[in-house]
mmCIF file as Biopython writes it, N, C-alpha, C and O atoms, coordinates in Angstrom:
data_model
#
loop_
_atom_site.group_PDB
_atom_site.id
_atom_site.type_symbol
_atom_site.label_atom_id
_atom_site.label_alt_id
_atom_site.label_comp_id
_atom_site.label_asym_id
_atom_site.label_entity_id
_atom_site.label_seq_id
_atom_site.pdbx_PDB_ins_code
_atom_site.Cartn_x
_atom_site.Cartn_y
_atom_site.Cartn_z
_atom_site.occupancy
_atom_site.B_iso_or_equiv
_atom_site.auth_seq_id
_atom_site.auth_asym_id
_atom_site.pdbx_PDB_model_num
ATOM 1   N N  . MET A ? 1  ? 17.976  3.130   0.376   1.0 0.0 1  A 1 
ATOM 2   C CA . MET A ? 1  ? 17.912  1.907   1.714   1.0 0.0 1  A 1 
ATOM 3   C C  . MET A ? 1  ? 17.958  2.828   2.959   1.0 0.0 1  A 1 
ATOM 4   O O  . MET A ? 1  ? 18.747  3.768   3.062   1.0 0.0 1  A 1 
ATOM 5   N N  . ILE A ? 2  ? 17.071  2.488   3.867   1.0 0.0 2  A 1 
ATOM 6   C CA . ILE A ? 2  ? 17.391  3.057   5.318   1.0 0.0 2  A 1 
ATOM 7   C C  . ILE A ? 2  ? 18.669  2.549   5.849   1.0 0.0 2  A 1 
ATOM 8   O O  . ILE A ? 2  ? 19.187  1.466   5.576   1.0 0.0 2  A 1 
ATOM 9   N N  . GLN A ? 3  ? 19.140  3.514   6.687   1.0 0.0 3  A 1 
ATOM 10  C CA . GLN A ? 3  ? 20.497  2.980   7.336   1.0 0.0 3  A 1 
ATOM 11  C C  . GLN A ? 3  ? 19.792  2.939   8.693   1.0 0.0 3  A 1 
ATOM 12  O O  . GLN A ? 3  ? 19.272  3.951   9.163   1.0 0.0 3  A 1 
ATOM 13  N N  . LEU A ? 4  ? 19.781  1.572   9.415   1.0 0.0 4  A 1 
ATOM 14  C CA . LEU A ? 4  ? 19.235  1.496   10.596  1.0 0.0 4  A 1 
ATOM 15  C C  . LEU A ? 4  ? 20.144  1.105   11.879  1.0 0.0 4  A 1 
ATOM 16  O O  . LEU A ? 4  ? 21.058  0.285   11.785  1.0 0.0 4  A 1 
ATOM 17  N N  . ASN A ? 5  ? 19.801  1.785   13.120  1.0 0.0 5  A 1 
ATOM 18  C CA . ASN A ? 5  ? 20.641  1.165   13.890  1.0 0.0 5  A 1 
ATOM 19  C C  . ASN A ? 5  ? 19.865  0.454   15.513  1.0 0.0 5  A 1 
ATOM 20  O O  . ASN A ? 5  ? 19.864  0.807   16.693  1.0 0.0 5  A 1 
ATOM 21  N N  . PRO A ? 6  ? 19.371  -0.509  14.853  1.0 0.0 6  A 1 
ATOM 22  C CA . PRO A ? 6  ? 18.472  -1.010  16.233  1.0 0.0 6  A 1 
ATOM 23  C C  . PRO A ? 6  ? 19.410  -1.633  16.956  1.0 0.0 6  A 1 
ATOM 24  O O  . PRO A ? 6  ? 20.441  -2.170  16.549  1.0 0.0 6  A 1 
ATOM 25  N N  . GLU A ? 7  ? 18.810  -1.491  18.570  1.0 0.0 7  A 1 
ATOM 26  C CA . GLU A ? 7  ? 19.341  -2.037  19.631  1.0 0.0 7  A 1 
ATOM 27  C C  . GLU A ? 7  ? 18.469  -3.283  19.894  1.0 0.0 7  A 1 
ATOM 28  O O  . GLU A ? 7  ? 17.321  -3.045  19.520  1.0 0.0 7  A 1 
ATOM 29  N N  . PHE A ? 8  ? 18.588  -4.399  20.351  1.0 0.0 8  A 1 
ATOM 30  C CA . PHE A ? 8  ? 17.953  -5.649  20.742  1.0 0.0 8  A 1 
ATOM 31  C C  . PHE A ? 8  ? 18.498  -5.699  22.303  1.0 0.0 8  A 1 
ATOM 32  O O  . PHE A ? 8  ? 19.614  -5.478  22.772  1.0 0.0 8  A 1 
ATOM 33  N N  . PHE A ? 9  ? 17.142  -6.112  22.958  1.0 0.0 9  A 1 
ATOM 34  C CA . PHE A ? 9  ? 17.288  -6.531  24.331  1.0 0.0 9  A 1 
ATOM 35  C C  . PHE A ? 9  ? 16.306  -7.332  24.514  1.0 0.0 9  A 1 
ATOM 36  O O  . PHE A ? 9  ? 15.466  -7.479  23.626  1.0 0.0 9  A 1 
ATOM 37  N N  . ASN A ? 10 ? 16.218  -8.103  25.889  1.0 0.0 10 A 1 
ATOM 38  C CA . ASN A ? 10 ? 15.458  -8.929  26.208  1.0 0.0 10 A 1 
ATOM 39  C C  . ASN A ? 10 ? 14.681  -8.559  27.489  1.0 0.0 10 A 1 
ATOM 40  O O  . ASN A ? 10 ? 15.049  -7.802  28.387  1.0 0.0 10 A 1 
ATOM 41  N N  . LYS A ? 11 ? 13.698  -9.150  27.401  1.0 0.0 11 A 1 
ATOM 42  C CA . LYS A ? 11 ? 12.817  -8.742  28.743  1.0 0.0 11 A 1 
ATOM 43  C C  . LYS A ? 11 ? 11.657  -9.636  29.052  1.0 0.0 11 A 1 
ATOM 44  O O  . LYS A ? 11 ? 10.807  -9.847  28.187  1.0 0.0 11 A 1 
ATOM 45  N N  . ASN A ? 12 ? 11.597  -10.068 30.010  1.0 0.0 12 A 1 
ATOM 46  C CA . ASN A ? 12 ? 10.802  -11.390 30.610  1.0 0.0 12 A 1 
ATOM 47  C C  . ASN A ? 12 ? 10.338  -12.156 29.537  1.0 0.0 12 A 1 
ATOM 48  O O  . ASN A ? 12 ? 9.161   -12.410 29.283  1.0 0.0 12 A 1 
ATOM 49  N N  . GLY A ? 13 ? 11.814  -12.678 28.626  1.0 0.0 13 A 1 
ATOM 50  C CA . GLY A ? 13 ? 11.274  -13.691 27.877  1.0 0.0 13 A 1 
ATOM 51  C C  . GLY A ? 13 ? 11.389  -13.299 26.416  1.0 0.0 13 A 1 
ATOM 52  O O  . GLY A ? 13 ? 11.930  -14.049 25.603  1.0 0.0 13 A 1 
ATOM 53  N N  . LYS A ? 14 ? 10.878  -12.118 26.086  1.0 0.0 14 A 1 
ATOM 54  C CA . LYS A ? 14 ? 10.863  -11.755 24.772  1.0 0.0 14 A 1 
ATOM 55  C C  . LYS A ? 14 ? 11.694  -10.750 24.280  1.0 0.0 14 A 1 
ATOM 56  O O  . LYS A ? 14 ? 12.213  -9.883  24.983  1.0 0.0 14 A 1 
ATOM 57  N N  . GLU A ? 15 ? 11.803  -10.849 23.241  1.0 0.0 15 A 1 
ATOM 58  C CA . GLU A ? 15 ? 12.675  -10.204 22.347  1.0 0.0 15 A 1 
ATOM 59  C C  . GLU A ? 15 ? 12.388  -8.849  21.971  1.0 0.0 15 A 1 
ATOM 60  O O  . GLU A ? 15 ? 11.331  -8.768  21.345  1.0 0.0 15 A 1 
ATOM 61  N N  . TYR A ? 16 ? 13.036  -7.659  22.163  1.0 0.0 16 A 1 
ATOM 62  C CA . TYR A ? 16 ? 12.943  -6.423  21.549  1.0 0.0 16 A 1 
ATOM 63  C C  . TYR A ? 16 ? 13.614  -5.917  20.586  1.0 0.0 16 A 1 
ATOM 64  O O  . TYR A ? 16 ? 14.696  -6.376  20.219  1.0 0.0 16 A 1 
ATOM 65  N N  . VAL A ? 17 ? 13.061  -4.944  20.087  1.0 0.0 17 A 1 
ATOM 66  C CA . VAL A ? 17 ? 14.398  -3.978  19.107  1.0 0.0 17 A 1 
ATOM 67  C C  . VAL A ? 17 ? 13.797  -2.484  19.349  1.0 0.0 17 A 1 
ATOM 68  O O  . VAL A ? 17 ? 12.612  -2.184  19.202  1.0 0.0 17 A 1 
ATOM 69  N N  . LEU A ? 18 ? 14.780  -1.659  19.724  1.0 0.0 18 A 1 
ATOM 70  C CA . LEU A ? 18 ? 14.431  -0.337  19.920  1.0 0.0 18 A 1 
ATOM 71  C C  . LEU A ? 18 ? 15.216  0.658   18.773  1.0 0.0 18 A 1 
ATOM 72  O O  . LEU A ? 18 ? 16.398  0.397   18.550  1.0 0.0 18 A 1 
ATOM 73  N N  . LEU A ? 19 ? 14.791  1.417   18.283  1.0 0.0 19 A 1 
ATOM 74  C CA . LEU A ? 19 ? 14.942  2.363   16.954  1.0 0.0 19 A 1 
ATOM 75  C C  . LEU A ? 19 ? 15.283  3.471   17.508  1.0 0.0 19 A 1 
ATOM 76  O O  . LEU A ? 19 ? 14.800  3.592   18.634  1.0 0.0 19 A 1 
ATOM 77  N N  . PRO A ? 20 ? 16.149  4.631   17.043  1.0 0.0 20 A 1 
ATOM 78  C CA . PRO A ? 20 ? 15.707  6.068   16.991  1.0 0.0 20 A 1 
ATOM 79  C C  . PRO A ? 20 ? 14.464  6.276   16.358  1.0 0.0 20 A 1 
ATOM 80  O O  . PRO A ? 20 ? 14.009  5.454   15.563  1.0 0.0 20 A 1 
ATOM 81  N N  . TYR A ? 21 ? 13.772  7.527   16.718  1.0 0.0 21 A 1 
ATOM 82  C CA . TYR A ? 21 ? 12.621  7.916   16.371  1.0 0.0 21 A 1 
ATOM 83  C C  . TYR A ? 21 ? 12.470  8.254   14.918  1.0 0.0 21 A 1 
ATOM 84  O O  . TYR A ? 21 ? 11.504  7.985   14.204  1.0 0.0 21 A 1 
ATOM 85  N N  . GLU A ? 22 ? 13.659  8.936   14.565  1.0 0.0 22 A 1 
ATOM 86  C CA . GLU A ? 22 ? 14.033  9.473   13.093  1.0 0.0 22 A 1 
ATOM 87  C C  . GLU A ? 22 ? 13.906  8.101   12.062  1.0 0.0 22 A 1 
ATOM 88  O O  . GLU A ? 22 ? 13.529  8.247   10.899  1.0 0.0 22 A 1 
ATOM 89  N N  . GLU A ? 23 ? 14.204  6.976   12.529  1.0 0.0 23 A 1 
ATOM 90  C CA . GLU A ? 23 ? 14.064  5.607   11.850  1.0 0.0 23 A 1 
ATOM 91  C C  . GLU A ? 23 ? 12.786  4.894   11.710  1.0 0.0 23 A 1 
ATOM 92  O O  . GLU A ? 23 ? 12.363  4.328   10.702  1.0 0.0 23 A 1 
ATOM 93  N N  . PHE A ? 24 ? 12.143  5.020   13.049  1.0 0.0 24 A 1 
ATOM 94  C CA . PHE A ? 24 ? 10.798  4.652   12.943  1.0 0.0 24 A 1 
ATOM 95  C C  . PHE A ? 24 ? 9.935   5.011   12.013  1.0 0.0 24 A 1 
ATOM 96  O O  . PHE A ? 24 ? 9.233   4.255   11.341  1.0 0.0 24 A 1 
ATOM 97  N N  . VAL A ? 25 ? 9.998   6.468   11.962  1.0 0.0 25 A 1 
ATOM 98  C CA . VAL A ? 25 ? 9.333   7.445   11.380  1.0 0.0 25 A 1 
ATOM 99  C C  . VAL A ? 25 ? 9.370   7.308   9.775   1.0 0.0 25 A 1 
ATOM 100 O O  . VAL A ? 25 ? 8.392   7.562   9.072   1.0 0.0 25 A 1 
ATOM 101 N N  . LYS A ? 26 ? 10.697  6.848   9.247   1.0 0.0 26 A 1 
ATOM 102 C CA . LYS A ? 26 ? 11.187  6.526   8.083   1.0 0.0 26 A 1 
ATOM 103 C C  . LYS A ? 26 ? 10.213  5.229   7.686   1.0 0.0 26 A 1 
ATOM 104 O O  . LYS A ? 26 ? 9.344   5.255   6.815   1.0 0.0 26 A 1 
ATOM 105 N N  . ILE A ? 27 ? 10.523  4.212   8.437   1.0 0.0 27 A 1 
ATOM 106 C CA . ILE A ? 27 ? 9.725   2.808   8.199   1.0 0.0 27 A 1 
ATOM 107 C C  . ILE A ? 27 ? 8.166   3.130   8.312   1.0 0.0 27 A 1 
ATOM 108 O O  . ILE A ? 27 ? 7.394   2.568   7.535   1.0 0.0 27 A 1 
ATOM 109 N N  . GLU A ? 28 ? 7.856   3.718   8.938   1.0 0.0 28 A 1 
ATOM 110 C CA . GLU A ? 28 ? 6.591   4.368   8.738   1.0 0.0 28 A 1 
ATOM 111 C C  . GLU A ? 28 ? 5.826   4.625   7.482   1.0 0.0 28 A 1 
ATOM 112 O O  . GLU A ? 28 ? 4.842   4.155   6.912   1.0 0.0 28 A 1 
ATOM 113 N N  . GLU A ? 29 ? 6.793   5.673   7.280   1.0 0.0 29 A 1 
ATOM 114 C CA . GLU A ? 29 ? 6.099   6.273   6.172   1.0 0.0 29 A 1 
ATOM 115 C C  . GLU A ? 29 ? 6.295   5.380   4.790   1.0 0.0 29 A 1 
ATOM 116 O O  . GLU A ? 29 ? 5.421   5.321   3.925   1.0 0.0 29 A 1 
ATOM 117 N N  . LEU A ? 30 ? 7.724   4.610   4.697   1.0 0.0 30 A 1 
ATOM 118 C CA . LEU A ? 30 ? 7.630   3.455   3.558   1.0 0.0 30 A 1 
ATOM 119 C C  . LEU A ? 30 ? 6.372   2.488   3.553   1.0 0.0 30 A 1 
ATOM 120 O O  . LEU A ? 30 ? 5.874   1.981   2.548   1.0 0.0 30 A 1 
ATOM 121 N N  . LEU A ? 31 ? 5.985   2.340   4.758   1.0 0.0 31 A 1 
ATOM 122 C CA . LEU A ? 31 ? 4.562   1.186   4.822   1.0 0.0 31 A 1 
ATOM 123 C C  . LEU A ? 31 ? 3.741   1.937   4.494   1.0 0.0 31 A 1 
ATOM 124 O O  . LEU A ? 31 ? 3.065   1.528   3.550   1.0 0.0 31 A 1 
ATOM 125 N N  . GLU A ? 32 ? 3.460   2.999   4.911   1.0 0.0 32 A 1 
ATOM 126 C CA . GLU A ? 32 ? 2.350   3.719   4.203   1.0 0.0 32 A 1 
ATOM 127 C C  . GLU A ? 32 ? 2.166   3.632   2.506   1.0 0.0 32 A 1 
ATOM 128 O O  . GLU A ? 32 ? 1.230   3.192   1.837   1.0 0.0 32 A 1 
ATOM 129 N N  . ASP A ? 33 ? 3.301   4.164   2.153   1.0 0.0 33 A 1 
ATOM 130 C CA . ASP A ? 33 ? 3.233   3.984   0.658   1.0 0.0 33 A 1 
ATOM 131 C C  . ASP A ? 33 ? 3.534   3.136   -0.110  1.0 0.0 33 A 1 
ATOM 132 O O  . ASP A ? 33 ? 3.540   3.265   -1.334  1.0 0.0 33 A 1 
ATOM 133 N N  . LEU A ? 34 ? 3.945   1.752   0.762   1.0 0.0 34 A 1 
ATOM 134 C CA . LEU A ? 34 ? 3.683   0.256   0.355   1.0 0.0 34 A 1 
ATOM 135 C C  . LEU A ? 34 ? 2.132   0.034   0.448   1.0 0.0 34 A 1 
ATOM 136 O O  . LEU A ? 34 ? 1.501   -0.499  -0.464  1.0 0.0 34 A 1 
ATOM 137 N N  . GLU A ? 35 ? 1.464   0.556   1.818   1.0 0.0 35 A 1 
ATOM 138 C CA . GLU A ? 35 ? 0.093   0.391   1.353   1.0 0.0 35 A 1 
ATOM 139 C C  . GLU A ? 35 ? -0.889  0.800   0.346   1.0 0.0 35 A 1 
ATOM 140 O O  . GLU A ? 35 ? -1.907  0.257   -0.086  1.0 0.0 35 A 1 
ATOM 141 N N  . ASP A ? 36 ? -0.098  2.294   0.003   1.0 0.0 36 A 1 
ATOM 142 C CA . ASP A ? 36 ? -0.921  2.940   -1.195  1.0 0.0 36 A 1 
ATOM 143 C C  . ASP A ? 36 ? -0.628  2.184   -2.502  1.0 0.0 36 A 1 
ATOM 144 O O  . ASP A ? 36 ? -1.519  1.871   -3.291  1.0 0.0 36 A 1 
ATOM 145 N N  . LEU A ? 37 ? 0.745   1.895   -2.692  1.0 0.0 37 A 1 
ATOM 146 C CA . LEU A ? 37 ? 0.963   0.917   -4.034  1.0 0.0 37 A 1 
ATOM 147 C C  . LEU A ? 37 ? 0.284   -0.291  -4.187  1.0 0.0 37 A 1 
ATOM 148 O O  . LEU A ? 37 ? 0.146   -0.724  -5.331  1.0 0.0 37 A 1 
ATOM 149 N N  . GLN A ? 38 ? -0.210  -0.977  -3.144  1.0 0.0 38 A 1 
ATOM 150 C CA . GLN A ? 38 ? -1.082  -2.018  -3.033  1.0 0.0 38 A 1 
ATOM 151 C C  . GLN A ? 38 ? -2.440  -1.628  -3.431  1.0 0.0 38 A 1 
ATOM 152 O O  . GLN A ? 38 ? -3.182  -2.106  -4.289  1.0 0.0 38 A 1 
ATOM 153 N N  . ASP A ? 39 ? -2.606  -0.604  -2.574  1.0 0.0 39 A 1 
ATOM 154 C CA . ASP A ? 39 ? -4.508  0.001   -2.991  1.0 0.0 39 A 1 
ATOM 155 C C  . ASP A ? 39 ? -4.353  -0.176  -4.396  1.0 0.0 39 A 1 
ATOM 156 O O  . ASP A ? 39 ? -4.958  -1.057  -5.006  1.0 0.0 39 A 1 
ATOM 157 N N  . LEU A ? 40 ? -3.476  0.719   -4.997  1.0 0.0 40 A 1 
ATOM 158 C CA . LEU A ? 40 ? -3.776  1.658   -6.372  1.0 0.0 40 A 1 
ATOM 159 C C  . LEU A ? 40 ? -3.591  0.150   -7.198  1.0 0.0 40 A 1 
ATOM 160 O O  . LEU A ? 40 ? -4.520  0.101   -8.004  1.0 0.0 40 A 1 
ATOM 161 N N  . ARG A ? 41 ? -2.856  -0.939  -7.291  1.0 0.0 41 A 1 
ATOM 162 C CA . ARG A ? 41 ? -2.571  -2.220  -7.872  1.0 0.0 41 A 1 
ATOM 163 C C  . ARG A ? 41 ? -3.854  -2.970  -7.978  1.0 0.0 41 A 1 
ATOM 164 O O  . ARG A ? 41 ? -4.213  -3.557  -8.999  1.0 0.0 41 A 1 
ATOM 165 N N  . THR A ? 42 ? -4.517  -2.917  -6.874  1.0 0.0 42 A 1 
ATOM 166 C CA . THR A ? 42 ? -5.972  -3.642  -6.389  1.0 0.0 42 A 1 
ATOM 167 C C  . THR A ? 42 ? -6.884  -2.904  -7.151  1.0 0.0 42 A 1 
ATOM 168 O O  . THR A ? 42 ? -7.728  -3.596  -7.722  1.0 0.0 42 A 1 
ATOM 169 N N  . ILE A ? 43 ? -6.960  -1.580  -7.337  1.0 0.0 43 A 1 
ATOM 170 C CA . ILE A ? 43 ? -7.757  -0.793  -8.301  1.0 0.0 43 A 1 
ATOM 171 C C  . ILE A ? 43 ? -7.749  -1.238  -9.759  1.0 0.0 43 A 1 
ATOM 172 O O  . ILE A ? 43 ? -8.561  -1.749  -10.530 1.0 0.0 43 A 1 
ATOM 173 N N  . ARG A ? 44 ? -6.126  -0.710  -9.819  1.0 0.0 44 A 1 
ATOM 174 C CA . ARG A ? 44 ? -6.009  -1.057  -11.345 1.0 0.0 44 A 1 
ATOM 175 C C  . ARG A ? 44 ? -6.304  -2.492  -12.134 1.0 0.0 44 A 1 
ATOM 176 O O  . ARG A ? 44 ? -6.590  -2.635  -13.323 1.0 0.0 44 A 1 
ATOM 177 N N  . GLN A ? 45 ? -6.146  -3.520  -11.097 1.0 0.0 45 A 1 
ATOM 178 C CA . GLN A ? 45 ? -6.673  -5.189  -11.193 1.0 0.0 45 A 1 
ATOM 179 C C  . GLN A ? 45 ? -8.417  -4.896  -11.497 1.0 0.0 45 A 1 
ATOM 180 O O  . GLN A ? 45 ? -8.840  -5.142  -12.627 1.0 0.0 45 A 1 
ATOM 181 N N  . GLU A ? 46 ? -9.306  -4.399  -10.499 1.0 0.0 46 A 1 
ATOM 182 C CA . GLU A ? 46 ? -10.364 -4.482  -10.592 1.0 0.0 46 A 1 
ATOM 183 C C  . GLU A ? 46 ? -11.096 -3.750  -11.641 1.0 0.0 46 A 1 
ATOM 184 O O  . GLU A ? 46 ? -12.269 -4.057  -11.854 1.0 0.0 46 A 1 
ATOM 185 N N  . GLU A ? 47 ? -10.463 -2.705  -12.397 1.0 0.0 47 A 1 
ATOM 186 C CA . GLU A ? 47 ? -10.906 -1.960  -13.715 1.0 0.0 47 A 1 
ATOM 187 C C  . GLU A ? 47 ? -10.582 -2.771  -14.500 1.0 0.0 47 A 1 
ATOM 188 O O  . GLU A ? 47 ? -11.447 -2.940  -15.360 1.0 0.0 47 A 1 
ATOM 189 N N  . ARG A ? 48 ? -9.160  -3.758  -14.686 1.0 0.0 48 A 1 
ATOM 190 C CA . ARG A ? 48 ? -9.595  -4.475  -15.953 1.0 0.0 48 A 1 
ATOM 191 C C  . ARG A ? 48 ? -10.047 -5.853  -15.572 1.0 0.0 48 A 1 
ATOM 192 O O  . ARG A ? 48 ? -9.749  -6.845  -16.237 1.0 0.0 48 A 1 
ATOM 193 N N  . ASP A ? 49 ? -10.611 -5.880  -14.728 1.0 0.0 49 A 1 
ATOM 194 C CA . ASP A ? 49 ? -11.484 -7.102  -14.892 1.0 0.0 49 A 1 
ATOM 195 C C  . ASP A ? 49 ? -13.089 -6.724  -14.687 1.0 0.0 49 A 1 
ATOM 196 O O  . ASP A ? 49 ? -13.788 -7.729  -14.816 1.0 0.0 49 A 1 
ATOM 197 N N  . SER A ? 50 ? -13.612 -5.882  -14.487 1.0 0.0 50 A 1 
ATOM 198 C CA . SER A ? 50 ? -14.694 -4.914  -14.655 1.0 0.0 50 A 1 
ATOM 199 C C  . SER A ? 50 ? -15.005 -4.917  -16.151 1.0 0.0 50 A 1 
ATOM 200 O O  . SER A ? 50 ? -14.160 -4.756  -17.031 1.0 0.0 50 A 1 
ATOM 201 N N  . HIS A ? 51 ? -16.237 -5.106  -16.329 1.0 0.0 51 A 1 
ATOM 202 C CA . HIS A ? 51 ? -16.894 -4.929  -17.621 1.0 0.0 51 A 1 
ATOM 203 C C  . HIS A ? 51 ? -17.273 -3.713  -17.882 1.0 0.0 51 A 1 
ATOM 204 O O  . HIS A ? 51 ? -18.129 -3.286  -17.107 1.0 0.0 51 A 1 
ATOM 205 N N  . SER A ? 52 ? -16.831 -2.796  -18.953 1.0 0.0 52 A 1 
ATOM 206 C CA . SER A ? 52 ? -17.307 -1.574  -19.552 1.0 0.0 52 A 1 
ATOM 207 C C  . SER A ? 52 ? -17.862 -1.365  -20.603 1.0 0.0 52 A 1 
ATOM 208 O O  . SER A ? 52 ? -17.703 -2.162  -21.527 1.0 0.0 52 A 1 
ATOM 209 N N  . VAL A ? 53 ? -18.451 -0.539  -20.711 1.0 0.0 53 A 1 
ATOM 210 C CA . VAL A ? 53 ? -19.111 -0.178  -22.131 1.0 0.0 53 A 1 
ATOM 211 C C  . VAL A ? 53 ? -19.051 1.321   -22.480 1.0 0.0 53 A 1 
ATOM 212 O O  . VAL A ? 53 ? -19.230 2.363   -21.849 1.0 0.0 53 A 1 
ATOM 213 N N  . SER A ? 54 ? -18.702 0.979   -23.833 1.0 0.0 54 A 1 
ATOM 214 C CA . SER A ? 54 ? -18.433 2.405   -24.625 1.0 0.0 54 A 1 
ATOM 215 C C  . SER A ? 54 ? -19.632 3.594   -24.586 1.0 0.0 54 A 1 
ATOM 216 O O  . SER A ? 54 ? -20.794 3.204   -24.466 1.0 0.0 54 A 1 
ATOM 217 N N  . LEU A ? 55 ? -19.418 4.740   -24.666 1.0 0.0 55 A 1 
ATOM 218 C CA . LEU A ? 55 ? -20.475 6.002   -24.659 1.0 0.0 55 A 1 
ATOM 219 C C  . LEU A ? 55 ? -21.489 5.514   -26.180 1.0 0.0 55 A 1 
ATOM 220 O O  . LEU A ? 55 ? -22.713 5.649   -26.192 1.0 0.0 55 A 1 
ATOM 221 N N  . ASP A ? 56 ? -20.854 5.064   -27.129 1.0 0.0 56 A 1 
ATOM 222 C CA . ASP A ? 56 ? -21.386 4.680   -28.282 1.0 0.0 56 A 1 
ATOM 223 C C  . ASP A ? 56 ? -22.273 3.380   -28.148 1.0 0.0 56 A 1 
ATOM 224 O O  . ASP A ? 56 ? -23.173 3.145   -28.953 1.0 0.0 56 A 1 
ATOM 225 N N  . ASP A ? 57 ? -22.032 2.715   -27.301 1.0 0.0 57 A 1 
ATOM 226 C CA . ASP A ? 57 ? -22.600 1.392   -27.176 1.0 0.0 57 A 1 
ATOM 227 C C  . ASP A ? 57 ? -24.107 1.560   -26.456 1.0 0.0 57 A 1 
ATOM 228 O O  . ASP A ? 57 ? -25.206 1.130   -26.807 1.0 0.0 57 A 1 
ATOM 229 N N  . VAL A ? 58 ? -23.614 2.528   -25.068 1.0 0.0 58 A 1 
ATOM 230 C CA . VAL A ? 58 ? -24.784 3.019   -24.727 1.0 0.0 58 A 1 
ATOM 231 C C  . VAL A ? 58 ? -26.109 4.068   -25.171 1.0 0.0 58 A 1 
ATOM 232 O O  . VAL A ? 58 ? -27.254 4.212   -24.742 1.0 0.0 58 A 1 
ATOM 233 N N  . LYS A ? 59 ? -25.220 4.769   -26.371 1.0 0.0 59 A 1 
ATOM 234 C CA . LYS A ? 59 ? -26.502 5.868   -27.030 1.0 0.0 59 A 1 
ATOM 235 C C  . LYS A ? 59 ? -26.923 4.764   -27.853 1.0 0.0 59 A 1 
ATOM 236 O O  . LYS A ? 59 ? -28.016 4.970   -28.381 1.0 0.0 59 A 1 
ATOM 237 N N  . GLN A ? 60 ? -26.309 3.485   -28.166 1.0 0.0 60 A 1 
ATOM 238 C CA . GLN A ? 60 ? -27.117 2.368   -29.339 1.0 0.0 60 A 1 
ATOM 239 C C  . GLN A ? 60 ? -28.223 1.768   -28.380 1.0 0.0 60 A 1 
ATOM 240 O O  . GLN A ? 60 ? -29.362 1.502   -28.763 1.0 0.0 60 A 1 
ATOM 241 N N  . MET A ? 61 ? -27.738 1.576   -27.029 1.0 0.0 61 A 1 
ATOM 242 C CA . MET A ? 61 ? -28.521 0.404   -26.152 1.0 0.0 61 A 1 
ATOM 243 C C  . MET A ? 61 ? -29.923 1.492   -26.245 1.0 0.0 61 A 1 
ATOM 244 O O  . MET A ? 61 ? -30.989 0.937   -26.507 1.0 0.0 61 A 1 
ATOM 245 N N  . PHE A ? 62 ? -29.942 2.920   -26.052 1.0 0.0 62 A 1 
ATOM 246 C CA . PHE A ? 62 ? -30.999 3.532   -25.336 1.0 0.0 62 A 1 
ATOM 247 C C  . PHE A ? 62 ? -31.192 4.646   -26.738 1.0 0.0 62 A 1 
ATOM 248 O O  . PHE A ? 62 ? -31.598 5.770   -26.440 1.0 0.0 62 A 1 
ATOM 249 N N  . ASP A ? 63 ? -30.981 4.433   -27.879 1.0 0.0 63 A 1 
ATOM 250 C CA . ASP A ? 63 ? -31.710 4.673   -29.014 1.0 0.0 63 A 1 
ATOM 251 C C  . ASP A ? 63 ? -31.349 6.388   -28.965 1.0 0.0 63 A 1 
ATOM 252 O O  . ASP A ? 63 ? -32.184 7.202   -29.360 1.0 0.0 63 A 1 
ATOM 253 N N  . ILE A ? 64 ? -30.157 6.763   -28.491 1.0 0.0 64 A 1 
ATOM 254 C CA . ILE A ? 64 ? -29.853 8.257   -28.473 1.0 0.0 64 A 1 
ATOM 255 C C  . ILE A ? 64 ? -29.242 8.409   -29.733 1.0 0.0 64 A 1 
ATOM 256 O O  . ILE A ? 64 ? -28.844 9.516   -30.096 1.0 0.0 64 A 1 
#
């Protein structure tokens, strides 16, 4: 787990969080990894949902 050291402040009625740059970069990398994992899961699910045909079936279909 990442140790975060946020600083909270308000400006013009909005709340903001300030992080050290190194912590921001770590969070950004983790988010990219999470997006990659979600993409992989989506691809795997699409592969499971798709209809596939074995090579032997294709050969039989084309009398090869």
